[in-house]
C-alpha positions as CSV (number, residue, x, y, z in Angstrom):
1,M,0.0,0.2,0.2
2,I,1.6,3.6,-1.0
3,L,-0.2,5.0,2.1
4,A,1.4,3.5,4.3
5,P,5.2,4.6,3.5
6,N,4.3,8.3,2.1
7,L,2.4,8.6,6.0
8,Q,5.1,7.5,7.9
9,S,7.7,10.1,6.2
10,A,5.4,12.7,6.6
11,L,5.4,11.4,10.5
12,R,9.1,11.4,10.1
13,R,9.6,15.3,9.2
14,A,7.2,16.2,11.6
15,L,8.8,14.7,14.1
16,G,12.0,16.0,13.3
17,T,10.7,19.4,12.6
18,A,9.4,19.1,16.5
19,A,13.0,18.3,17.9
20,D,14.7,20.7,16.2
21,Q,13.0,23.8,17.9
22,P,14.5,26.1,19.7
23,T,13.2,25.9,22.9
24,P,11.8,23.0,24.7
25,A,8.2,24.6,25.6
26,D,8.1,25.3,21.5
27,R,9.5,21.4,21.6
28,A,6.2,20.8,24.3
29,E,3.8,22.8,21.5
30,A,4.9,20.6,18.0
31,A,4.4,17.5,20.1
32,I,1.2,18.3,21.5
33,C,0.0,19.1,18.2
34,I,1.5,15.9,16.7
35,L,-0.1,14.0,19.4
36,A,-3.9,15.5,18.7
37,M,-3.3,14.8,14.4
38,L,-2.3,11.1,15.6
39,A,-5.6,11.2,18.1
40,Q,-8.0,12.4,14.9
41,G,-6.3,9.9,13.0
42,N,-6.4,7.5,14.7
43,E,-10.7,7.8,15.4
44,D,-11.2,8.2,11.5
45,A,-9.2,4.9,10.7
46,A,-10.8,3.3,13.2
47,A,-13.9,4.1,12.2
48,I,-13.0,3.7,8.3
49,Y,-12.1,0.0,9.2
50,R,-15.5,-0.9,11.9
51,R,-17.5,0.7,8.8
52,G,-15.9,-1.4,6.0
53,I,-16.2,-4.7,8.1
54,E,-19.5,-3.9,8.6
55,D,-19.7,-2.4,5.1
56,M,-18.3,-6.3,3.8
57,H,-20.6,-8.2,6.4
58,G,-23.9,-6.2,5.3
59,D,-22.7,-7.4,1.4
60,G,-23.1,-11.0,2.7
61,M,-19.6,-11.9,3.7
62,S,-19.3,-14.7,6.5
63,Y,-17.0,-14.0,9.3
64,A,-14.5,-16.3,7.9
65,Q,-14.4,-14.8,4.2
66,I,-14.3,-11.1,5.4
67,G,-10.7,-12.2,8.0
68,R,-9.0,-14.2,5.0
69,T,-9.7,-10.3,3.1
70,L,-8.1,-8.5,6.0
71,R,-5.7,-11.3,7.3
72,I,-7.6,-11.6,10.6
73,A,-9.0,-14.1,12.1
74,R,-12.6,-15.1,11.6
75,G,-13.3,-14.5,15.9
76,T,-11.4,-11.0,15.4
77,V,-13.9,-9.8,12.6
78,Q,-16.7,-11.2,14.7
79,K,-16.1,-9.3,17.8
80,H,-15.0,-6.5,15.8
81,L,-19.1,-6.5,14.6
82,E,-20.0,-7.7,18.0
83,H,-18.6,-4.4,19.5
84,A,-20.5,-2.1,17.0
85,R,-24.0,-4.3,18.0
86,R,-23.1,-3.5,21.8
87,Q,-21.8,-0.1,21.5
88,A,-25.5,1.3,20.1
89,V,-25.5,5.1,19.2
90,A,-27.9,7.3,21.1
91,P,-30.3,9.0,18.6
92,G,-29.3,12.2,18.1
93,L,-26.6,14.7,16.3
94,I,-23.8,17.1,19.1
95,F,-23.6,20.1,16.9
96,A,-22.6,22.1,20.1
97,F,-21.2,22.1,23.4
98,R,-20.2,25.0,26.1
99,D,-17.4,24.3,28.1
100,Q,-17.0,26.0,31.5
101,A,-16.2,29.3,31.0
102,G,-19.7,29.4,29.6
103,S,-18.6,29.9,25.9
104,W,-20.5,28.1,23.1
105,H,-18.2,25.9,20.3
106,P,-18.4,26.4,17.8
107,R,-21.1,28.9,17.9
108,P,-24.2,29.1,20.7
109,P,-27.0,27.0,19.4
110,E,-29.2,29.0,18.6
111,E,-27.1,30.4,16.2
112,I,-27.3,27.2,14.6
113,V,-30.9,25.8,15.0
114,P,-32.7,29.2,15.3
115,G,-36.0,28.6,17.5
116,G,-35.1,25.3,17.6
117,P,-35.7,22.2,18.3
118,Y,-32.5,21.0,20.6
119,A,-32.1,20.1,23.9
120,T,-28.9,21.0,26.5
121,G,-27.6,19.6,29.2
122,D,-26.1,16.2,28.9
123,G,-22.6,16.1,28.3
124,A,-19.1,14.7,28.8
125,T,-15.8,15.7,30.6
126,I,-13.1,15.2,28.4
127,P,-9.8,13.8,30.8
128,A,-7.1,15.7,31.5
129,D,-4.4,13.4,29.9
130,R,-6.1,14.1,26.4
131,P,-3.9,16.2,23.9
132,S,-7.2,19.0,23.8
133,R,-7.9,22.6,25.2
134,F,-10.5,21.3,26.9
135,A,-8.8,18.3,29.1
136,G,-10.6,17.6,32.1
137,Q,-13.4,19.7,31.5
138,A,-16.7,19.1,31.7
139,L,-18.6,20.4,28.8
140,V,-22.2,20.5,28.2
141,F,-23.7,19.1,24.8
142,A,-26.3,21.5,23.0
143,Y,-28.0,18.2,20.2
144,Q,-31.0,16.8,17.9
145,D,-33.0,13.7,20.1
146,M,-34.1,13.0,16.1
147,A,-32.7,14.6,12.8
148,S,-34.7,18.0,11.8
149,G,-32.4,18.2,8.6
150,R,-31.2,21.9,9.8
151,V,-28.2,20.6,11.1
152,A,-25.8,19.0,9.0
153,D,-24.9,15.8,9.4
154,D,-21.1,15.3,8.9
155,S,-20.1,13.4,11.4
156,P,-18.2,10.1,10.4
157,G,-19.1,8.5,13.2
158,Y,-16.8,10.9,15.9
159,A,-19.0,10.0,18.8
160,Y,-18.8,10.9,23.1
161,C,-19.9,8.9,25.5
162,V,-23.3,11.1,26.6
163,T,-22.9,11.5,31.1
164,S,-26.7,11.0,31.7
165,Y,-27.5,8.7,29.8
166,R,-23.4,6.3,29.9
167,R,-24.1,5.7,26.0
168,L,-22.9,7.0,22.8
169,M,-24.2,10.3,20.9
170,R,-22.2,11.2,17.6
171,S,-21.4,14.7,17.1
172,T,-21.0,16.8,14.5
173,R,-17.1,17.3,12.5
174,A,-17.5,21.3,13.7
175,V,-17.9,20.1,17.4
176,H,-14.9,17.0,17.5
177,D,-12.5,19.4,15.5
178,A,-13.2,22.2,18.2
179,I,-13.1,20.1,20.9
180,W,-9.7,18.1,19.5
181,Q,-8.1,21.5,18.7
182,P,-4.5,21.6,20.8
183,P,-4.2,23.9,24.2
184,P,-3.4,27.4,23.1
185,S,0.6,27.7,23.3
């Protein structure tokens, strides 16, 4: 696969550039940016991988056939498909969130969906050790319980464990990108 050597080469260049920064603070800031991109890439690649397995199974391939195609064990395929069923995603779409300072991101819900319908109150806490400017914060989500067509569903599978339900709820790309923007320098 041509992508892997290109990706590895780009990563090595980025790591080299980070290591060559003149001050420890600059090196740390560059490393945080790389970690954030890797975390994002890991989530995106995992979602593509899971959807690929689900699509092959939906097209009628058996676990064994998928396993042979991907060169993984049949049981691994089964675990991926069972995981998808166990981790059912709650209906709705997170389209904005409020940080602990009271600011809405990417914009206030009333600007995104004037007049509603939407709900607020549920949220999630971003772990303190994650490369996010909201690390350690409890965020409050604005979301639609049911699709209204007023919020573009551009989520490629990003989901957050909502505190009230302890279930996953998908978010828009803008919400996910805002959460995982690296901390300011």
